[in-house]
N, C-alpha and C positions, 0 to 999 in steps of 0.2 A: 384095368385095375391099377391103383395106386396103393401102395403099403405105407401106412405112417406109423412112426414109432412114438409113443407117448412115454415119458419119463418123469418120475416125481423126486425132488429132492427133499430129503429129511434130515434133520439133525438128530442125533441119538447120544443121549448124555447117560453115563453109567449109573449115576445116582442124582438124587434130587438136590444135594448139596452143590453140584457142579453148575447149577442155574444162578442166574443173577438173583440178586436179594428179593426185588420186586416181583419176580417171577416166583421164586420160593413162597413168598408171601401170599400170592394168588392160589398158587397149588394148595397152601394151607387152608384157604378159604374154601376151596373145593373138597378138601378133606372134611371140614367141619359140615359142609352141605350133605355130604354122603351120610354122615351120622344120622341125619334127618330123613334119610330114604325111607319110603315106605314100600318095602319089597318083601312081604310074607310069602308070596308065591315062588318067586324064582330064586329068592335069598341072594340076589345079586345087586348090591347097592352101588349107585353111582351118584358123584357129586360134580357141579359144575360151577365154575365162577368166571363171571366175565368182567373185564376191565372197560369201562366207557372212556370216550375221550374228555369228558368232562372229571374224570377221577372216581366216578362212582363205581362201586363194585355190586354187582348182581350175583346172587347165587341160586342154584335150583338144584334139586334132587328128583331121582326118578320116583313116581308115584303109580303103584300098581293098582289093579282092579281085579275082582274076581271074573268080570267080563273082559278078558286079557287086551282086545284092542282099545278099551277105554282108558288104559293107562297113558302115561307119558313120560318121556325120557328126561334125563336131567338137563341135557342140553338144550331141548326145546323149552323146557320149563323156564329156564333162564333168560333164553333168547326172546321168547314171546312176552315175558315180563318187561325185559328191556325196551322191546319195541312198543309196547303198550304205556309204559311210564315214562319213556324218554325216545320218542319218535324220531326226533332230529339230532340224537347224539349217536355218533359213530361208536362201534364196538371195535376196540383195538386189539384185544388179547382175549383168549378162552383157554381156562385150565380145566382138565378132566381127570377125575380119579374114579376107578371102577374097579370092583372086585366082588368074589363070592364071599358069602359069610359061611359057607360050609368047608372051603379049603383058601390057602392063601394064593393070592393072584400076584404073580411076579412078572408078568409081561405086559406090556402096553396095550392098552384096550382103546382102540379108536372109536369115534362116533359111529353110530349105526347109519344105513343107508336113508332112512327118514330123517335124521338128524343132520347129515351132511347135506340134503336137499334144502332143509331149512335155513342152515347156515350159509348155504350158497345164495338163497334169497336175499340175506342180509347184505353180503359182500356185494352183490349186483347192485341193490338198493343204495348202498352207501358209496360205491364206486371206489372202494378201498378194500385191501385184503385184510382179513381177521386172521392174526397169529394164533395158532392152536398147539397147546402143549397136551399130551395125554399120557397117562401110567396105569399101572395096576396098582395095588396097594403098596407096593415096594419094588425096588429094582430100577430098570431103566425107564427114562422119560424121552418121548420123541416130541420133536417140535417140527410144524409145518408153518412156513411163512404165510400160508394162505390155504384156504379150503380148497383150491384149484388143484393143489398137489394131491389131495384125498379123493377128489370127484372131477377129474379133468374134462370130461364131456358133459358140463352141466346144461340141465334143463332149465331155462330161465325165460323172462318175459320177452325176450327178442324173439322167441319163436311163435309167440302167440298172435 
C-alpha cells in the first residue's frame, strides 16, 4: 500500500474590494447574472461569469425546473454557452456568486460536483487552467488558480 497526500492551494480574500479591478468587474457580472436566476423552488440563486481569451464575458444563472434533475446550474449554463458559441476560445477565468433568498449567505460557495466535472472537461480540452473565484452574497472570496484544486482526481477523456 502507498499513501498519497493531496493538497489544494487556495487564496482567500476578506472582501471583494481586495481583488484586482478586472476580477471585481467579472464578479459584478456574476452578481447581475444571479439576479436573473430562476430558482423558485430552492430560493438559492447562483450567477456565474466567464472571461474568455478573446475578451468576451459570458454569464449564466441557475435555472430550476419542477422536475429537479431537469434544471441547470449557473456555472454549466455559462460554460456550455461559451463552448457552443466560442468552441475554440479558451476560458481564462470564472466568477461565481451564490446565496439563499431566505437568509444572507456570507460564506464562499464553491461549484457543485457536476459543475466541477464540467469545468474540468474544459480545462482538459483547452489544456490550460481556468482561474475560479467564488463567494456568497457578501464576505470572503476564494480563488483557485485551477479547477484541479477543487477536483484533484479528475475523471477525463484520458481514461476512456
